[in-house]
N, C-alpha and C positions, 0 to 999 in steps of 0.2 A: 612703336617702342621696340627696342632691340633686346632680344632674349638671348642670354648667354647659353651656349650649348656645349661648353668645354667640360670635359671630364677629367678625372685625376689621371695624369700621364707622367710616368717616371721620366726624369731628365738625367741622363748619365753625365757625370763629371769624373775627372781623373781620381778625385779623392773619395767621393761618396755619391749616393743616389739621392736626389732631391725630388720630392713629390710636390707638384704644384697644388695649391689649395683647391678643394672642391667647392664649387659655387652652385647655388640653387638657381632655378630659372629667374628668380627675381633679383639675382645678383648678390644675395646674402650668403656668406660662407657657412659651411656646415657647423663649424665651431660656434659661430655667433647664434645660429638657430638653436643649438643644444643649450647654450647659456640662457637664451630666452625661455625655452621650455622649462629649464630648471627654476628660473625665477618665477614663472607662472605657477609651477607646482608648489614652490615655497610660499607664494602669496596665497594660494588656495588653502594650504594647510594652516597658515596663520589666520586666515579668515574663518576657517572651520573651527579652529581652537577658540577664537574670539566669540563666535556664536554659541559654542558649547558652554563657554564660561558664563556668558550672559544667561543662558537657559538654566545652568546649575544655580546661579545666584538667585534667579527668580523663583526657582523651585524651592530653595532653602527658605526664602521669605514666605512662600505659600504654605510650607509645612509648619512654619512658626504660626501663621494665621490659623491653620487647622488645629494646632494644639490649643490656641486661645479660644477657638470656637467650641471646644469640648469634644472633638472627635469627628469622624466622618458621618456619624448617624444623625447629627443635628442639621437643621435647615441651612445654617451658615456653612457647616462642614460639607454639605452636598455641593454648594457653590464652589468651594475651594477645591474639592476633589475634581470637579469638572474642569477647572482651570489647569490643574496639574495634568489631567488626562490629555487635554488639548495640546499642552506643551510637548508631550512625548508620543503623540499619536503617530507622527511620521516615523519615529524610531521603531515603534511597535509594528507598524505595517511593513517596514523594511525587513524586519526579522521574519515576518510571515511570508513575504515574497521569496525568500531564500528556499522555501520548501514547496514552492509551486511546481506543477507538472510532475508530481510524484505519486499521483493516484488519488489525491484528496482535493475537493473543489477549493478554489481560491477563497470564496466567501466563507467557507467553513474555517479555513486557516486564519483569516482575518478575525473572525469571531472568537476563536480560541485565544489568539494573541491579545486581543483587546480585553477579554475577560481576565487574562493573566496580568495585564497591566493594572487593572483595577484591584486585583488581589495584591499586587506588589505595593500599590499605594496604601492599602490598608495595613500591610505588614511592616512597612518600612519604618525604622526608628532612626531619625537624624542623629549623626554623630560626627565628630571632627575628623576630617580627612577622608570621608566616604561620601560620594555623590549618589543621588537617587538613581541616575542612569546606570551607574556601575552595579547597583542592586537589581534594577529592573531587567537588564539584558539577560542575565542567566536565569531569572525567574520566567521570563517569557519564552526563552529558548527551551527551558526544561518542560514547560507545559506543551509546547509544540511537539517535542520529541515524545512526550508521554501520550499525546493524542495519536501520533502515528503508531506507537506501540500497541495501543488499545483499540484503535478504530481504523487503522490504515490498511489492514489486511483483508483481502477478499477471502482468502483461505488462511486462517491464523495458525501459524506454527507454534510449537511449544516454546516456553521461555528459554529452554536450553538451546534450541535451534536459533532463536533470535539473538541470543548472546554470542553464540558461535559465529553467526553471520557477521556481526560487528567486529569480532576479533579477527575473523578471516580477512575482512577488508583492510584492516590496519596491518596485519601480518604480511599480506601479499605485497604491499609497498616496501616493507622492510626487507623481505627475502629477495624481491626483485632487484633492489639496490645492492644487496650483498653479492648476488650471483651475477649481476650484469645481464640478466635475461629473464624471460618469463618462467617462473617456477612451475614444476609439474604438480599434479594433485598429491602425489606421494610426498614430495618435498614439503608442501604446505602442511600436510597432515603431520609429518614429523615435527615441524616447527611448532605446531599448536598442541602436539601431544594427543592427537585423536586418531581414530581409524578413518579409512577412506569412505566408509558408509556414512559416518557422521558428516564428513566433508561434503558428500553428495547431497545430504539433506540441507546443509547450510547454503550451498550454491543454488539448489533448486528453490529455496525459499524466496529468492529475489523475484521470481515471477508471481509470488503470492500477493504482491501489492496490486499489480495490474495485469492479470492473465489475458492472453489474446482471446478474442471472441471467436467462436467456431464459425460465425458468419462472415469473418474477415476474408476478402478475396485473396486468392493465392497468387503467387508471383511466377509459378512454374508454368501455368497455362494448362496443366493436365486436369485440374479440377476447378470448379467455379468458386468453391468456398473451402475453408479449412475442414469443415465438417465432412465434406466428401472424402477427405483423405483419412480421417480418423474414426469415422462412424460407418456402420453398416447395419442392415436389418438382422436382428437376432431372433430366430424362431423360438429358441428356448425361453427368451424373455417374454414373448407373447404367450407361450403356454403357461408361464408362471402365474399370470393373472387368472387364467382359467383354473389352475390348480387351487389357487387361494379361494376363489369363489366356490368351487366344488367342495372344498373342505368345509366351508361354512354351511353349505346346503346339507351335506351329509350329517353335520353335527345336530341338525334339527330333526333328524329321523329317530325313530325309536330304536332301542338296542336290538330288538328282534329283527327289524327291517335291515339294519346295518349288518346283522349276522347273515341274513339271506344274501345280501349283495356280496359279502365277503366270500361265501361259499360258491356263488355263481361266477364271479369275475376274478377272484384271486386264486381260489383252489380249483376253478374250472369244473365244478360239479354240474351234473344235469339236474333238471327240475325234479325228476323222479328220485334221485339220490338225496336232494335237499329235503324233499317231502318225507322220505324215510327217516332222516336224521331228526327232523323237527316233529315227527308224529302227525303230519298233515297229509292232505291229498295233493297230487300234482296240480289239480285245478286250483286249489287254494294258493299254492306257490305261484302259479302263473298269474292269477289275479293280483296277488300282492306285488309282484314285479311290475305289472302293468300300471297299477296305481302309483307306485314309487317313481317309475319313469316319468309319468305325467307330472307329478309333483316337482321333480327335479327340473323338468323342462320349463315349468311355470316360473320357478325361482331363478333359473339361469338364462332364460330366454330374453329377448329384447323387450323392453317395456312397451306396452300398448300406448298409442297417442291419446292424449286427453281429449275428451269430447268438447266441442265448441271451438 
């Protein structure tokens, strides 16, 4: 088979420039191929319209049967609802797939969309000039968006930040088109009528859907995981637990014992000075401190292993 390798080459004539037709490897001109593609698209649109018209007609007939059956809660109504659901399951699943890979499991999105389709079937009231598909699409889409708003956030921001985030996404496209370049944060803030702090909150909320795991390997090679770059041992945090436990143990002591500990370790008094203030002997103060220390050690020490 001979394959044409000619390309579009301008041919100079005294009057004008004539361009030879571009041919494809199979010998078909580009114009003919474009016409074929247009015809294919037209045929596909016509076939899709025919299928949708048949589905709408079948759906109207099923809703008429549903009305005759006495509603969706009757045994016959259940059967009709199942048929309407089966006719529009592909439409429903297609809407759900638009929201995949945004932080919520695909099966969860399918479940939300299908429940919304059943809700639409129950709420729909047939009328002239309106198809069920035209009613179901915004109903299912609304339920999916509501599910994202209520359950899609790992760290859920306030409603104000959520609304500003959506407004920011829309306004950024408009301002970019007007300026012919990427707008700065100050320009976006002026366009939305908010301060830059609110802008930062709205931009930061994008990571609230799917934040990065601190166990994610780094790309710099300096650390093994993200946690190595953002985390470190904090001795104050370790001491905080000891302070909380000590406070609980001290709360179990009598007021007189806590007074002795305060004089000894806060005011730095000697045992003789404490004894003089309390009207006791130095030996009594020493024994009281010894018993208190042992009691605190028992409460704050490591638990003994269980026998057996």
